[in-house]
C-alpha positions as CSV (number, residue, x, y, z in Angstrom):
1,M,17.1,0.5,-31.4
2,K,14.1,2.6,-30.9
3,V,10.6,1.1,-30.0
4,G,7.4,2.6,-30.4
5,F,3.8,1.4,-28.7
6,V,0.5,1.9,-29.9
7,S,-2.0,0.0,-27.1
8,L,-5.4,-0.1,-28.4
9,G,-8.8,-1.3,-26.5
10,C,-9.5,-1.3,-22.9
11,S,-7.2,-0.5,-20.1
12,K,-6.4,-4.5,-19.3
13,N,-5.0,-4.4,-22.7
14,L,-2.8,-1.5,-21.8
15,V,-1.3,-3.1,-18.4
16,D,-0.3,-5.7,-21.1
17,T,1.0,-2.6,-23.1
18,E,3.3,-1.6,-20.1
19,I,4.5,-5.1,-19.5
20,V,5.6,-6.1,-22.9
21,I,7.2,-1.8,-22.9
22,G,9.1,-3.1,-19.5
23,H,10.5,-5.9,-21.3
24,F,11.9,-3.9,-24.0
25,K,13.2,-1.1,-21.4
26,N,15.0,-3.7,-19.4
27,N,16.6,-4.8,-22.2
28,N,18.2,-1.6,-23.0
29,Y,15.9,-0.4,-25.9
30,E,15.0,3.3,-26.4
31,I,10.9,4.2,-25.9
32,V,9.6,6.8,-28.2
33,N,6.3,8.2,-28.5
34,N,6.9,8.9,-32.0
35,P,6.5,6.5,-34.7
36,E,8.5,8.3,-37.3
37,K,11.5,7.7,-35.0
38,A,11.5,4.4,-34.1
39,D,12.8,0.9,-35.2
40,I,10.1,-1.5,-33.9
41,I,7.0,-0.7,-33.5
42,V,4.8,-2.8,-31.1
43,I,1.1,-2.6,-32.0
44,N,-1.4,-4.0,-29.0
45,T,-4.4,-4.8,-30.2
46,C,-8.6,-5.5,-29.5
47,G,-10.5,-7.8,-31.1
48,F,-14.0,-7.4,-29.0
49,I,-16.3,-6.0,-31.2
50,E,-16.4,-5.3,-34.7
51,N,-15.3,-2.0,-34.3
52,A,-12.4,-2.4,-32.2
53,K,-11.2,-4.9,-34.9
54,E,-11.9,-2.6,-38.2
55,E,-9.7,-0.1,-35.4
56,A,-6.8,-2.8,-35.2
57,I,-6.8,-4.0,-38.7
58,N,-6.5,-0.3,-39.7
59,T,-4.1,0.9,-37.6
60,I,-1.8,-1.9,-38.6
61,L,-1.9,-0.6,-42.2
62,E,-1.1,2.9,-40.8
63,M,1.7,1.4,-38.7
64,S,3.2,-0.4,-42.0
65,E,3.6,2.8,-43.9
66,Y,6.7,3.5,-41.4
67,K,8.5,0.7,-42.9
68,K,8.8,3.0,-46.0
69,K,11.0,4.9,-43.8
70,K,13.0,4.0,-40.5
71,C,10.9,1.5,-39.2
72,K,12.5,-2.2,-39.4
73,Y,10.3,-4.7,-37.7
74,L,6.3,-4.4,-36.8
75,I,5.2,-7.2,-34.2
76,V,1.4,-6.9,-33.3
77,I,0.1,-9.4,-30.5
78,G,-3.1,-9.4,-28.2
79,C,-6.9,-10.1,-28.9
80,L,-6.8,-9.8,-32.6
81,V,-4.1,-12.0,-32.7
82,Q,-5.6,-14.9,-30.4
83,R,-9.0,-15.0,-32.2
84,Y,-7.7,-14.3,-35.7
85,Y,-4.0,-15.5,-36.4
86,D,-4.3,-17.9,-39.6
87,E,-6.9,-15.3,-41.2
88,L,-4.1,-12.6,-40.3
89,L,-0.6,-14.1,-41.0
90,K,-2.3,-14.9,-45.1
91,S,-3.5,-11.4,-45.0
92,L,-1.2,-8.8,-43.5
93,P,2.5,-9.8,-44.9
94,E,3.5,-6.3,-43.7
95,V,3.7,-7.9,-40.3
96,D,6.9,-9.3,-39.2
97,L,5.6,-10.6,-35.7
98,F,2.0,-12.2,-34.5
99,I,2.0,-12.9,-31.3
100,K,-0.7,-14.1,-29.4
101,I,-1.9,-14.3,-26.1
102,D,-1.6,-17.9,-24.5
103,E,2.1,-17.1,-25.9
104,Y,3.1,-14.0,-24.0
105,D,5.3,-16.1,-21.6
106,K,7.6,-16.6,-24.8
107,L,7.2,-12.9,-25.7
108,W,10.6,-12.1,-25.4
109,K,12.2,-15.4,-26.9
110,K,10.4,-14.8,-30.3
111,V,11.1,-10.8,-30.2
112,E,15.0,-11.8,-29.7
113,N,14.6,-14.2,-32.5
114,L,13.3,-11.8,-34.8
115,I,15.4,-8.8,-34.1
116,N,18.5,-12.0,-34.2
117,N,17.0,-12.7,-37.8
118,N,16.7,-16.3,-36.2
119,K,14.0,-18.3,-37.8
120,V,10.2,-17.3,-36.3
121,E,8.2,-20.6,-35.8
122,K,4.5,-20.0,-36.6
123,S,2.2,-20.6,-33.9
124,V,-0.2,-23.8,-34.2
125,T,-3.6,-22.7,-33.8
126,K,-6.6,-24.6,-33.0
127,P,-10.5,-23.2,-33.8
128,M,-12.5,-21.2,-31.1
129,K,-13.0,-23.1,-27.9
130,K,-15.8,-24.8,-27.3
131,V,-17.3,-23.7,-23.3
132,S,-16.5,-27.6,-21.9
133,E,-12.7,-26.0,-22.9
134,I,-11.7,-23.2,-21.7
135,K,-9.1,-22.7,-19.0
136,Q,-7.4,-20.6,-17.5
137,L,-4.5,-18.5,-19.4
138,K,-0.8,-18.1,-17.4
139,L,-0.7,-14.7,-15.9
140,P,2.3,-13.1,-16.4
141,D,4.9,-13.4,-13.4
142,F,5.0,-11.1,-10.4
143,N,8.2,-8.9,-11.4
144,E,6.5,-8.2,-15.3
145,F,3.7,-6.4,-13.2
146,Y,6.4,-4.7,-10.8
147,N,8.6,-3.6,-14.2
148,R,5.6,-2.8,-16.3
149,V,5.7,1.1,-17.3
150,V,3.2,3.4,-16.3
151,T,1.8,5.3,-19.3
152,T,-1.0,7.0,-17.4
153,G,0.8,9.6,-16.1
154,K,2.0,10.8,-12.8
155,N,-1.7,10.8,-10.9
156,Y,-3.1,7.4,-11.6
157,A,-2.1,3.9,-12.5
158,Y,-4.7,1.1,-13.7
159,L,-4.1,-2.1,-11.0
160,K,-5.0,-5.7,-13.0
161,I,-6.0,-8.1,-10.1
162,G,-7.1,-10.9,-12.4
163,E,-7.1,-12.6,-16.4
164,G,-10.0,-13.8,-18.2
165,C,-13.8,-14.2,-17.7
166,S,-16.3,-17.1,-16.6
167,N,-19.6,-15.5,-16.8
168,M,-19.7,-16.8,-20.2
169,C,-22.6,-14.2,-21.7
170,T,-23.7,-15.4,-24.7
171,Y,-22.4,-12.3,-26.7
172,C,-18.7,-12.2,-25.2
173,A,-15.8,-14.0,-27.0
174,I,-13.9,-12.6,-23.9
175,P,-13.5,-16.1,-22.4
176,Y,-12.6,-17.8,-25.8
177,I,-9.8,-14.9,-26.5
178,R,-8.6,-15.1,-22.5
179,G,-9.5,-18.1,-21.2
180,K,-11.4,-18.4,-17.4
181,F,-11.3,-15.8,-14.5
182,A,-7.6,-16.3,-12.8
183,S,-6.9,-14.0,-10.0
184,R,-3.2,-12.4,-9.1
185,K,-2.1,-13.4,-5.5
186,M,-3.5,-10.7,-2.9
187,E,0.1,-10.3,-1.8
188,E,1.5,-9.3,-5.4
189,I,-1.2,-7.2,-6.2
190,I,-0.6,-5.1,-3.0
191,E,3.6,-5.1,-3.3
192,E,2.5,-3.7,-7.2
193,A,0.5,-1.5,-5.4
194,K,3.3,-0.2,-3.0
195,M,5.2,0.1,-5.9
196,L,3.0,2.7,-7.9
197,A,2.6,4.1,-4.9
198,Q,6.1,4.5,-4.2
199,K,6.8,6.3,-7.6
200,G,3.9,9.2,-6.6
201,I,0.6,7.6,-8.1
202,K,-2.2,8.9,-6.4
203,E,-5.2,6.8,-7.6
204,I,-5.1,3.0,-8.0
205,I,-7.9,2.1,-10.6
206,V,-8.3,-1.3,-10.0
207,I,-9.1,-3.4,-13.0
208,A,-10.2,-6.9,-14.4
209,Q,-13.9,-8.4,-16.4
210,D,-15.4,-8.8,-13.2
211,T,-13.8,-7.4,-10.1
212,T,-16.5,-8.9,-8.0
213,K,-14.9,-12.4,-8.9
214,Y,-11.8,-11.9,-7.5
215,G,-10.4,-14.7,-5.3
216,T,-13.7,-17.0,-5.9
217,D,-10.5,-19.1,-7.7
218,I,-7.6,-19.4,-5.6
219,Y,-9.0,-18.5,-2.4
220,G,-13.0,-20.1,-2.7
221,E,-14.7,-16.9,-1.8
222,S,-15.0,-13.0,-3.5
223,K,-11.7,-10.8,-1.9
224,L,-12.3,-7.8,-3.6
225,A,-13.8,-6.0,-0.4
226,K,-10.7,-7.2,1.6
227,L,-8.0,-6.3,-1.3
228,L,-9.9,-2.7,-1.4
229,E,-9.2,-2.4,2.9
230,N,-6.0,-3.5,2.6
231,L,-4.8,-1.0,-0.6
232,A,-6.5,1.6,1.8
233,E,-4.1,1.6,4.5
234,I,-1.3,2.6,1.8
235,P,-0.5,6.0,2.9
236,E,0.5,7.3,-0.4
237,I,-2.7,6.5,-2.2
238,R,-5.5,9.0,-1.9
239,W,-8.1,7.3,-4.3
240,I,-8.9,4.1,-4.7
241,R,-12.0,3.2,-7.7
242,F,-12.7,-0.2,-8.9
243,L,-13.8,-1.2,-12.0
244,Y,-16.0,-3.6,-13.6
245,S,-18.4,-4.9,-10.8
246,Y,-21.1,-7.4,-11.8
247,P,-24.0,-7.0,-9.9
248,E,-24.8,-10.7,-8.4
249,G,-21.2,-9.6,-7.0
250,I,-21.9,-6.7,-5.0
251,T,-22.1,-8.1,-1.6
252,E,-23.3,-6.2,1.7
253,E,-19.6,-6.4,2.6
254,L,-18.7,-4.5,-0.2
255,I,-21.3,-2.2,0.2
256,Q,-20.3,-1.4,3.6
257,V,-16.4,-1.1,2.4
258,V,-17.3,1.6,-0.3
259,K,-19.5,3.3,2.2
260,N,-17.1,3.4,5.7
261,N,-14.0,4.3,3.4
262,E,-12.7,7.9,2.5
263,K,-10.0,6.5,0.4
264,I,-12.6,4.3,-1.5
265,C,-14.6,6.1,-4.1
266,K,-18.3,6.2,-3.7
267,Y,-18.9,5.1,-7.6
268,F,-19.9,2.0,-8.7
269,D,-19.9,0.5,-12.6
270,I,-22.5,-2.3,-13.1
271,P,-22.6,-3.7,-16.3
272,I,-26.4,-5.0,-16.4
273,Q,-26.5,-4.8,-20.2
274,H,-30.5,-4.8,-20.1
275,I,-33.0,-5.0,-18.1
276,S,-35.7,-7.2,-20.2
277,N,-36.1,-10.6,-17.7
278,K,-36.8,-12.6,-21.0
279,I,-33.2,-10.9,-23.0
280,L,-31.4,-10.7,-19.6
281,K,-32.0,-14.7,-19.9
282,T,-31.1,-15.3,-23.4
283,M,-27.7,-13.4,-22.7
284,N,-27.2,-15.8,-19.6
285,R,-27.0,-13.2,-17.1
286,K,-27.0,-13.8,-13.7
287,T,-29.1,-11.5,-12.7
288,N,-33.1,-10.9,-13.4
289,K,-35.0,-7.1,-13.3
290,G,-36.6,-7.4,-9.7
291,Q,-32.9,-8.2,-8.4
292,I,-31.0,-5.3,-10.4
293,Q,-33.6,-2.9,-9.0
294,K,-33.3,-4.0,-5.5
295,L,-29.6,-3.8,-6.0
296,I,-29.8,-0.1,-7.2
297,E,-32.3,0.9,-4.2
298,K,-29.7,-0.7,-0.9
299,I,-26.9,0.6,-2.5
300,R,-28.3,4.3,-2.8
301,T,-30.3,3.7,0.2
302,E,-26.3,2.8,1.5
303,I,-25.2,5.4,0.3
304,P,-26.5,8.3,-0.8
305,D,-23.7,10.3,-2.5
306,V,-22.7,7.3,-4.6
307,V,-22.4,7.5,-8.2
308,L,-23.9,4.6,-10.5
309,R,-22.7,3.5,-13.6
310,T,-23.3,1.3,-16.6
311,S,-23.6,0.0,-19.3
312,L,-26.5,-1.5,-22.0
313,I,-26.8,-3.7,-25.3
314,V,-29.1,-2.8,-27.5
315,G,-30.1,-4.8,-30.8
316,F,-29.5,-7.9,-29.1
317,P,-31.2,-10.7,-30.9
318,G,-34.5,-10.7,-30.0
319,E,-35.0,-7.9,-28.5
320,T,-38.7,-6.7,-29.4
321,K,-40.1,-3.3,-29.2
322,E,-41.5,-3.9,-26.5
323,D,-38.5,-5.4,-24.3
324,F,-36.8,-2.0,-25.9
325,I,-39.6,0.3,-25.0
326,E,-38.9,-2.1,-21.5
327,L,-35.4,-0.8,-21.2
328,Q,-35.9,3.0,-21.9
329,E,-38.4,3.6,-19.2
330,F,-35.9,1.7,-16.7
331,V,-33.5,4.0,-18.0
332,K,-35.5,6.8,-17.6
333,E,-36.9,5.8,-13.8
334,T,-33.4,4.7,-12.4
335,K,-31.6,8.1,-13.8
336,F,-27.7,6.4,-13.5
337,D,-25.0,9.1,-13.2
338,K,-23.2,7.8,-16.2
339,L,-24.1,5.3,-19.3
340,G,-23.0,3.7,-22.3
341,T,-24.6,1.8,-24.9
342,F,-22.9,-0.5,-27.0
343,M,-25.0,-1.8,-30.7
344,Y,-25.2,-5.9,-30.2
345,S,-22.0,-7.4,-32.5
346,K,-22.8,-10.4,-33.8
347,E,-19.1,-12.1,-32.4
348,D,-17.7,-15.5,-34.5
349,G,-18.2,-18.2,-32.2
350,T,-20.0,-16.7,-29.5
351,P,-23.6,-19.0,-28.9
352,A,-25.6,-15.6,-29.6
353,A,-24.3,-15.3,-33.3
354,R,-26.4,-18.5,-33.8
355,L,-29.7,-17.0,-32.4
356,P,-32.3,-16.5,-34.5
357,D,-34.0,-12.9,-34.9
358,Q,-31.1,-10.7,-35.4
359,I,-31.9,-7.3,-35.8
360,H,-31.4,-4.8,-38.6
361,G,-28.3,-2.4,-38.5
362,N,-30.3,0.7,-39.0
363,T,-32.7,-0.9,-35.9
364,K,-29.4,-1.5,-33.6
365,K,-28.2,2.5,-34.4
366,F,-32.4,4.0,-33.6
367,R,-32.7,2.5,-30.4
368,Y,-29.0,3.6,-29.7
369,N,-29.6,6.8,-30.5
370,K,-32.9,7.1,-28.4
371,I,-31.0,5.7,-24.9
372,M,-28.3,8.0,-25.3
373,A,-30.6,11.4,-25.9
374,I,-32.8,10.4,-22.9
375,Q,-29.3,9.8,-20.7
376,Q,-27.8,13.2,-22.0
377,K,-31.1,14.2,-20.3
378,I,-30.2,12.6,-17.3
379,S,-26.5,13.6,-16.9
380,N,-27.3,17.4,-17.7
381,E,-29.7,17.1,-15.1
382,K,-27.2,15.4,-12.9
383,L,-24.5,18.0,-13.7
384,K,-27.2,21.1,-12.8
385,S,-27.8,19.9,-9.3
386,K,-24.0,20.0,-8.3
387,I,-23.6,24.1,-9.0
388,G,-23.2,25.2,-5.7
389,Q,-21.0,22.5,-4.6
390,D,-17.8,22.8,-2.9
391,I,-15.7,19.3,-4.5
392,E,-12.3,18.4,-4.5
393,I,-10.4,18.0,-7.5
394,L,-7.3,16.4,-8.9
395,I,-6.0,18.7,-11.4
396,E,-4.0,17.0,-14.4
397,N,-3.5,20.1,-17.2
398,I,-3.9,23.2,-18.2
399,T,-5.6,24.6,-21.6
400,P,-3.2,25.8,-24.2
401,D,-3.8,29.4,-23.1
402,E,-3.5,28.6,-19.4
403,K,-7.3,30.3,-18.8
404,Y,-8.6,27.3,-17.2
405,L,-6.8,24.4,-14.8
406,I,-8.3,21.2,-16.2
407,G,-8.7,18.4,-13.4
408,R,-11.3,14.9,-12.4
409,T,-13.4,14.9,-8.8
410,K,-13.5,11.7,-7.2
411,Q,-16.8,10.9,-9.4
412,D,-15.0,10.8,-13.0
413,V,-13.1,7.6,-14.0
414,P,-10.5,9.2,-16.4
415,E,-10.6,9.0,-20.3
416,E,-14.5,7.3,-19.5
417,D,-16.5,10.1,-17.7
418,G,-16.4,13.9,-17.8
419,I,-13.4,16.7,-16.5
420,I,-13.8,19.8,-14.8
421,Y,-12.5,23.3,-15.7
422,I,-11.3,25.3,-12.9
423,K,-11.1,29.0,-13.8
424,N,-7.4,30.1,-13.3
425,N,-7.5,33.1,-11.0
426,H,-3.3,32.2,-10.7
427,L,-3.4,31.2,-6.7
428,E,-0.4,29.3,-7.8
429,K,-2.5,26.1,-8.0
430,K,0.4,23.1,-9.6
431,V,-0.7,20.5,-12.1
432,N,-1.1,16.9,-10.1
433,T,-2.4,18.6,-7.2
434,F,-5.4,18.5,-5.2
435,T,-7.4,21.5,-4.4
436,N,-11.2,22.1,-3.8
437,A,-13.4,24.1,-6.0
438,K,-16.6,25.6,-6.8
439,I,-19.0,24.5,-9.2
440,I,-20.2,27.6,-11.0
441,D,-21.2,26.0,-14.8
442,V,-22.2,22.8,-17.1
443,K,-20.9,22.5,-20.5
444,D,-21.8,19.5,-21.8
445,Y,-20.9,16.9,-20.1
446,D,-18.1,18.6,-17.8
447,L,-18.1,20.8,-15.7
448,V,-17.0,24.4,-14.5
449,G,-15.8,25.3,-11.1
450,E,-13.3,28.2,-9.4
451,I,-11.3,28.2,-6.7
452,K,-12.1,30.5,-3.7
453,K,-9.3,33.2,-3.4
């Protein structure tokens, strides 16, 4: 039978999808990219914020149309199922099997029962957990990570080092969906990275909900810096980056490891979410404005060529005009290299959803547009400052007309940051290779370069 997959949401979810693809492949199912050819369609859903939930439902309905043709079974897994199992079971009869995250250890048994026409037992669900009831979910065993099928191409792969989150930010449902933070064993992570390197992967992207928490649960302290050092010792790996690092977990040791190791990208993705002390406290964030400013100054002093990325939330309950002006001024002064903004999403079961002074949708939209307009100017200035520089490039594609090679610099995360268009001077430069290019122009959020003859 032929199986097609749709993976929604974050890179952490994508690794889960790759593990499930591995299950099917190891059981001699054929993997296809076209849903029209699939006997089975598996959708891995995101349920993090309202937009993600809407996208997941629309995707399920879209894929269910293929059951009128070749598709025999529609299977839905992931965060949305974990959060809304009972509701989905009632409202989406088109789906043949729903599998929650905490049932992943039974996933293949449930799939086999479905395909063999055995009775598929419905899950027993409980209300969203209270904070005191949140536990760690069981991590997949090592063989599942080792046998996953990488879907991101030949150049890079995500390396998931932990599951869940223990930070308990008041706006976030992730701890209720995925449990407390649980680290993988370091030796297993290194072994998986070596396997990826043997397959030709050149860039490893270390991911977790908060990578700075890595090791705190099983080793008693953060081991992210040590893990990065160990990964850098794998000869075939060229670039290493880590996403996402919460400000309170960025230690002197971590800064020095990034500073002194050539393989580790000089790139910090630090989700600060806001800068008003009042809002930070209500969000249950662990740092204040002064600590955040001091950290940014320290990183930039230690690593002058560092790239700093952050994410912000506008329209959080109780965010006054003064709070927002403070955030605007901070963005103008700090001049992050990369910045993403979210409009606050009121999530079921989270403490923030019960707060008074919820912000009107139009106000959220206005504030979102205001921050992004400020950042667009900063980004353009940052990119223009690179004109004339000679930068290492990983070539990943070519335009259909073959006029430009398409690549990324060490300062760009795939699918999130910009790309570089390199004039194709027919110098026999191949896709999936490294080269150096001189930056000659800027195009929106992207760069234009040329390779010296």
